[in-house]
Structures are given as structure tokens and as C-alpha cells.
N, C-alpha and C positions, 0 to 999 in steps of 0.2 A: 708460392710456386709461380709467381708472376714472371720469373725468368726461365720458364720451361721452354725448351726448343725441341723440335722434331729431329729425329735421326737423319743423318745424311743417307741418301738412298744408294748405298754401295751394293751392286748386284750380288746376289747370293753365290753365283758361280765364282766370282772373284774372291769373295770372302772365304768360301770353303776351300778353294784351290790353294790359297796362300796358307791357311791354317794347316791343311793336310800336308802340303809340301814341307813346311817347317817341322811338323811333328814327326813325319816318317823319316825325314833326313836326320833329325836329332836322334831318334831311336836307333837307326842303323849305324850312325856315327859312334854312339856310345858303345854299341855292341862290338864293333871292330876295334875300337880304341882299347877296350879292356880285355879283348880276347888274347892279345899277345902276352900281357903280364900273367894272365891265368894259365897260359901254356907252360910257363916255367914251373908252376905248382903241380898241375895235373892236366893231362890232355882231356880227360873225361869232363872235368869241371869247366874247362874252356868251351867244350862243345855244348854242354848244357846251358852255359851262359849265353852263347850265341843263339840257341834256340829260344831262350827267354827274350832276347832282344828282337828276334823275329816276331814273336807274339805281341810284343810291345808295339811294333810298327803296324801289325795287322789290326790291333785294337784301336789305334789312332784313326785308321781308315773306317772301321765299323762304327765307332762311337760318334763320329762327326755329325753335327746337326746344325741347323741355321741359327737357333736361339739358345741362350744360356739355360733356360728352363728345360728344354728338351735334352741338351747335353747332360745336364745334371741328372735328369730322370734316367736316361740310358746308362750313364756312368754308375749310378747307384745300383741299378738292377744288375748290371754286368759284374760289378765288384762283388755283390752279394752271392750271385750264382757261382762265380769263379772261386771264391774263398771256400764256400761250403763243398763244392764239387772237388776241389783240390785236396782239402783235408780228408774228405770221405774216401777219395781215391788212394791216398797215402795209407790209411788204415786198412783198406781192402787189400792192398799189396802185402802189407805186413801179416795180415791174418791168413791170406792165401799161402804165403811162403812158410809161415810157422806151422800150418796144419799139414800141408802136402809135401813140404820140403822140395818142391819142384813146380815148374809151370803146370797149372791145372787147366786143361782145355775145356773143362766143364764149369769151373767156378767163374772164370772170366766172362764167358758169354752170358751165363745165367745172371750174374750180378749186374752186368751192363744192361741187360734187358729189364731187370727189375728197377734199376735206377731210372731208365728211360720212362717206364710206366709211371713210377712214383713222381717223377719230375713233372709230367704232363698234368697229373691229377692235382698235385699240390699247387702248381703254378696257376692252374685254372681257379682253384678255390681261393687262393690269396691274391688273385689278379696280378701275378708276377710271371707271366708266360715267358718274357724275355729272360728273366733270371733262371727259369727252369731249363731253358735251352742251354744257357751257359753252364749251368750245374752239370748237366749230362755231358756236355762237350769236355769240360775240364776233367771230369771223372775218367773219361775214356783216355784222355791225353796222359794222365798220370798212371792209370792202370796199365796201359800198353807201352808207355815210354820208359819204364824202369826195367832194364834187362835183369838185374839182380835186386834182391831186397834192399841192399845197402844204397842203391841208387834212388829209391823211392822218395826219400826226403829231399834230395837235391832236385829231382825232377819236379816234385810238387812246389818246391820253393821258387824255382826259376819260372815255372808256368804261372803261378799266382803272382809272383813279383813282376813278370813281364806284362801281364794283363792289367794289373793295378797301376803299374807305371805308365802304361799307355793311356789309361783313364785320367791320371793326374796331368799328363802332358796336354791332353785334349781340353781339360777344364781350364788350365792356365792360359792356353791359346784362346779359348772362347771368351775369357775375360779381358785379355790384353790386346788381341789382334782384331780390329774392327768388331768390337763387342756389339751384340744385338740381343736385347732381352725381350722375353715374352711380355713382360709388364709394359715396357715401352711400346712394343708393337700393338698391344691391346689398346693403349691410350691413343696411339696415332690412328688406328683404324676406327676407333669410336669417334675421334675428332673428324675424320674424313666422312663418316656416316652422317654426322650432324651437318656438315657442309653440304652433303648430298641432299639432306632433308631441306635445306634452304633452296637448293636448285629445284627440287620437286615442288616446293611451295610457289616459286616464281613461275613454274610452268602450269601447275594445276589451278592456281587462283588467278589466272590471267583474264580477269573480267573487267569491263569498263563500266563504271557506275556513274559516268558523267551526266547521263540524263536525269538521274535521281538528284544530283547535286544542284541542278539549276533552280529548283524551287525550294531552296533550303529554308526551313523554318528553325533549324537549330536543334539537332539532337545533341544533348550535352552542350548547351549553348555556351557554357563557361569554357569549353575546350575547342569550340568551333574555329576560333581565330587561329589556333595553332595546328589545325588539321593539315594544312599544306606543308608546314614545317615538319610535322611528324612523318608525312609521306616521303618528303625529300630525305629526311634522316634515315628512314628505312631503306630507301634505294641505295644510299651510300653504304649502309651496313651490309646489304646484300652483295654489293660489288666487292666489299672488303674481304668477304669470306671465300669467294671463288672468282677467278678471272672469266669463268664461263657463264656466270649468271646473266650478265647484261647481254652477251651475244645470244643466249638462249631466248631472251625476251624479245630482242629486236629482230632476230632473223625469222624470215618466213619459213615455217617448217611444219611438219606433221606433228601436231601436239600430242595426239594419241600415242604414236610410236615413241616420241621422245619422253613422255611421261612414264610409259611402261619401262623404257630402258633405264631411266633415272631411278625408278622404283627398284628394279633389279640390281642396280649398282649399290643402292643403299642396303638392300638385303645381303648382297655379297660382302660388303664391308662389315656388317653386323655379324655375319657368319664367321668371318675371319677373326673378329674380335672375340667371339665366344669360343673359338678354337684355341686362342692364345691364353684365355683366362685360366683354364686348368693348369697349363704349364707354368704360369706365374707363381704357383704354390712352391715351386722348386727354386725360387729366387729370393734373395734378401737384399733389400735396399740398404745402402750404407752411407751414401752422400750424393750431393748434386754438384757436378763439375761443369761450369760454363753452360748452365741451363739444361743439363741433361742428367736424368736419373742414372745412377750407377748401381749395379747389382752384383752380388756374389752368388755362387751356387749354394743351395740350401737343401735340407732334408724335408720332404713333404710331410712326414709324420712327426717331425720335431720342430714345433712352431717357435723358433727362436729368432732373434734379430730385431732391428728397429721397426721394420714395416714390410708388409707384403701387400700386393694389390688386393683390395677387398673383393672377394669372390661373389658372394650373393648380391652385393650392391651393384657391381658391374653387370651381372646377369640381369638384374631387375631393370637397370637403365637400358640395356640393349633390347629387352622385351618391350619396354614402353616406347622407345624410339621406333621400333618396327611397327607397332600398332598405330602410332601417329602417321607414319608413312603410308600404311595401308588405307587409313581413313582419308588422307589427302588424295590418294589416287581415286577413291570412290567419289570424293567431292568433284574431282576433275570430270569424271563421267557424268555426274549430275549436272554440272555447269554446261557441258557440251551438248547434252541430249535434251534438256528441258528448260533451261533458263532463257526462254524466248520472250516474245512480246507479252504473252499472258502473265508470266511471272514478273517481269519488269513492270508491267502496268499495275499489277497488284502491289508491288513495292512502292510505286509512286503514289498510289491512292491511299494506302492504309498504314504505311510505316514511315517513321521519320526519315527524311532524305539522306541524312548522313550516317545512318545506322550501319549499312553494309560497308561503307568506306571505313568506318571506325572498327568494324569487325575484322576487316582484312588487314588494316595496318597494325592493329593490336596483336593479332596472331603472328604476323611477320616479325614484329618487334620481340615477341616472346621467343620465337625460334632463334632470333639473333642473340638474345640473352643467353640461351642455352649454349649456342656455339661459342660465344665469347667466354663463357665461364669455364668450359672444360678444355684442358686442365690448367689453364694459365692462372685463373683467378682463385681467390680463397672462398668466394661465395657467389651466388647467382642472383642477379637482380630480378625482382618479382613484380615490378610496377606494371609492365606490359601484360604479364600473366593475369594480374588482378583486373586490369582493364578489359582484357578479353573475356574473362569469366563473367564480369558484370554485364558487358554488352550481350553476350550469349544468353544470360539469364533474362535480360530485358527483352530480347527478341522472342524467346520462347514464351515468356509471360504475356507479351502483347499478342502473340499468335493465339495462345490459349484463351485470352480474354475475347478476342474477336470470334474465335470458333464458338465459344459459349453464347456470345451475342447472336450469332447467326442461328444457332440451334434454338435460341429463345424465340426469335422471330418466326422461324419455321413452325415451331410448336404452337405458338399463339395464332398464327394465321391458319393453321390446319383445323382449329376448333370451329365447329359449326353450331350455330344457335338454332334452337327449335322455334318454329312458328307458334303463334299463340294457340292455334288449335292442336299443335303437337303432331300433325300429320306429315308435314314436309319440313325441309331444312332450307335455311338461307344459303346462298353461295358463299364461297370463301371471302371473308372481309378483306378490304384493302388497308393500306397503312393509314389512310385518312379516317377510316372507321375505328382505328385503334390508336388514339393519340398518344398512349403511353409508349408506343413502339417507335415514335418518330425520332426520339433522341438516340435510341439504339441504332436505328437504320442510318441516321446521319453519321454516326461514328464509323460505320462500315462503308461509307461513300455511296449509299443507295440514293438515287434521285427521288425526291418527293414531289407529288403533284402540287402545282402552284395555283389551285383554285381557291377563290375567295368564297365567303359565305353567300354573297349575292349571286355569284356564278352558279353555285350549287343549287340555290333556290330557283334560279332561272331554268336550269336543266330539268329540275323536277316539274316546274310549271309547264314546260313544253313537251313533257313526256307524252307519248301516245298511249291510248288505253292498252294496246298490246304490250307495250313496254312496261306499263304499270302492273299488268297481270303477270308478266314473266319474272318479275323480281320485286322484292320488297324495298329495295333501295336503289340509288343511282349506281350505275356501272362505273367504278373507279379502276384506274390502271393497277394491275396486280404487279407484284415484285417477282421477276423471274430469277432462276437459279444463278445465272451469270452475275447479276448484280449483287446477289447475296454472298456467294463464296468466291467470286472473281474469276471463275473459269466457265467456259461455255459447255453445254451438254453435247460435246462431240468427243470422238476418240482422241483427238489431239489435246483437247482440253482436259480430258480425264488423265491422260499421260502427264500433262503438266502439273495437275493437282497432286498426283502420286509423287512426282519428283520433288515438288515443293515440300511436302511433308517428310519425304526422305531426306531432304536437305536439313530440315530441322532436327531430325533424329541423328544425322551425322554430326551436326554441330554440338549436340549434347554429348555424343561419344567423344568428339574431339576435345571438348573442354575437360572431360574427365581424364582422358589419357594424357593430355598435356599437363594437367595438374599432377598426375602420377609421375610423369617424366621429371618435373621439377623437384618432387620429393625424392625420387631416386638420385637425381643429380646432387641434391644437397647431402644425401647420405654418402655418396662417393667422395665429394669434395671434403666432407668432414673426416674422411679416412686417409686423405692424401698427406704426404710428409709436410709438417709444419702448418697444417691447416686444421688441426683437430678442434680447437676451441672456436675459431671463427666459423667453421662449417656447422658446428652444432647450433650456433646462434642463427645461422641462415635457415636451418631446418625448422627451428622454433618459429621463425617468422612466417614460413609457409603454412605450418600446421595451425 
């Protein structure tokens, strides 16, 4: 499907007006053309034929819909109700005339009321409410349209024939005149949602990590040389998917409002996609012409034909994309509210300098892979996804390691040793009194006191008696909380700490949902025309 192309955006008002004009004009034309030859046979037959043509034109107006799937759905329901109602009306007229031998003012109203009640109940039970309305309407048309019993068959035939003829005309026009399929629209809106996700990424992850890059020691040293090339490649791919991505980044704007608007646009596209997906059950793919899928009307309960748009797979993909978009918006809030000097300082001191850049570019590349794959390609590249999952795992693992090291220091420093007499306790020891903690503290960036053994002995020699009595050992500088966890004991520091851990939680969620999106994408691509075997291989690579 590398030759897939989007539909030309013909306005629905133009599409529908042309179809309706052609259909109504053809029905009325045939009605008047055949009326004169029928006049030579019988005036009554010609009049009934003209009535059938009238209902044919009315049906063309009523059944008209924007997409083939909707036209097929309405046409099937209308035909079903019309045929059953017309046949039942014919037999009702025959039974009425054969029993009473005259028009019965009691049988007609009672039977019509009973049919109306039954139609509503059965239509609701079978989820065919439109068919139930047409069933009642056709029954009344036949019941009250036949003046004598001999006219019942002709009335039923012309009413059923006219309505079914209008349905057939509408189906032909829907396929031949500016065709618009629900399957194609679902694919286009999903593609637009993926492009909107790229725009949301460009807005939400608009962070400058240049300060962290200056002291690069080389996270993933083997790829550090290509980091700039990867970023440049990502920028080109972002610009490829939408002409508005670069202006959105460069223009001075209110990021909060723009992120929220972009998120709502993605949601809107996904909602449209999920509205088209059920209608695609009524369409059958038969070929691709000039890069466009071509469909014919089908029956929803008769699953025949070469291919139909995969229902569950597309719904799963839409759900995954929606979740990724929501997490991206939460990331934007986290970046805007708490990625201040405290958090950036923590990143500089305790994390590899290229980790955040690698995280950002890998995620952007993975989104670009998703947008590139659907629906043009036969499979989805997973290299950027695997890179993003690995960097996310490294970030969370390093954060957990440092958290455990911090807790270890806090626990060991909080232990107090008893005096020899067991009456009092020593003060909290410092790092110099616990040599085994020096290595752990160094990994957290905690400054260690630089006193030599001679300096410590000199301090002990010059201690005054009062100082000697007040403590069992020299007073060493203790480690404060800011040096241990990187955040000061203030309301702003506490807020930054909460947002930092919230960021890690969001990154874990984002990795999981992005992986689910790739799996859902592989399932969809595996079900596309001509993509079956290649798509299955792509799914196996992800799993």
C-alpha cells in the first residue's frame, strides 16, 4: 500500500447535491417516459406506475448519505422494512376484502395500530428502528392505496419497486459519483490524528537541554557522535508531516493554550475515526485505483468480499493514540510547572548529560515512525521505539538506584551508638565517621569533608574541656537533605520533587502506551490489503 493516497476534499454539500440531483431527475424522467406507453394499456396502471416513480424519487432524497457505508446501511434497512411492510399490507387487503366483502372501517385502523406497535417493539429488539418505520409506512401505503382488492397487488408492486429502485439508484451514485467510503475516511482521520500527535509532541516537549549537554561524558558513548544528526533528522521528519509544526515551535505563543487546542484536535480526529469504523462494516474493498481504495456496498451480517477495515484493531489503535496524547499533555504541564533550576541541577549532577536529549529524540522518532507507517507502508519501523524503551528503562533504573542509595545513607546516619556506660547516646555520625558511606555519597554528588588525619588530630588536641565534655568525638559537618535528594526543604523544593517523580511515572506510562500503539499499528497494517504476510512479520518483531 505504498501508493495509498488521501481522498480529494470535495465538500459534502457539492457531493450530495450532485448525487441527489442526478438521482431525482432520473427517477422522475423514467416515471414520465413510461407513463404514456402504459396509458395505452390501462389508465389505472399508468397512474400507479407514476406513484411508484414518485416514491423512487423520494427514496433517493431520504437515503442520501455522505459515505458508502452509511448509504449501504440505510439502504439495507429501508429495503428490508419496505418489502416486509408491502407484502404484509397486500395480504391484509386480501384478508380484509375476503372476510367483509367491503371496506371495513374497523379492520383498517386496528391492523394499522397493531402494525405500528409491533414495528416499534421488534425494531427496538433487533436494533432496526429505521426498518420498523419503513415497515409501518409501506403497510399503510398499500392498505389505504388499494381502492379494490384487485388493485392491492399493483399498489404493493409499485410501492415496493419504487422504493427499492430509489435505493439502487442511490447506491450506484454513491459508488460512481465522487465516492467517499467510511473505510477511507477512517484511515484519513487516523492519519490526521497521528500528525496532530506529532504537533502535540513538538509543543509539549519544547525543552532546552543545552545546559546538560555542555559537560557531556557520553551517555551511550557509541551513539553520541550521531546525536546531532539524529536531532536534525527528527526535525526534518516533523516538518514533513505537517506544515504547521515548525511555525508552532518558532512562533512566540501561549504554549498552554496551544497544547490544549492541539490535544482537543487529536481527540476530535480520533472521535471521527471511531464514528467511521462501524460504518466500514458495510463496505467491501475490491481494488486500488491510482493509490485509492475502492469499495462496494456490502451487508454487515454477511461477511463476504476480499477485505473490510479491521474493526477491533482500529479501535485499539485509536484508544492507544488517545492515551499517548493525554500523557503528552500531562508531560507538558510537568515541564512547565516544575522543570526549574532544581530539577535541571539534579539532572546535571546525577544523570548522564545526554540522557534527556536521547529520550526526547527517541520518542519523537518513534512518533514519526508511527505516522510514516499508516497507512502507506507495509510495516512499522521499531528502532526508535526500542531506543526509547531502553533509555526510559535506564532513566528509571538509575533513579531507583539513587533513591535506594539516599535511603541507605539516611538510615545509617540515623543510627545512634550507645556510650560505654549505656546512659546517653552519641550525636548523629557524619560521613567521615562512616567510611563505608563515602562511595555511596559520592555517587549522589554529596560533597565530602576534605580533612586529613593530621587536621583531625589537631582539632582534637585543641578542643576545650567543654567541647570534650559535650561530645565524644569531633564535630564533623553533617549531610543536609538538599545534598541527599537534590531538593531544598521548602515548599518550592517539595513541589519540584513531586513533579520530578511524577515525570518518571509519566515516562513509564508513556513507554507502555507507546509500545501498545506500535502493537496495535502492526495489527492494523497486517490486515490491510496486500499487507497480510509482511504485517504479521512486523508484529512478531515487536512482540
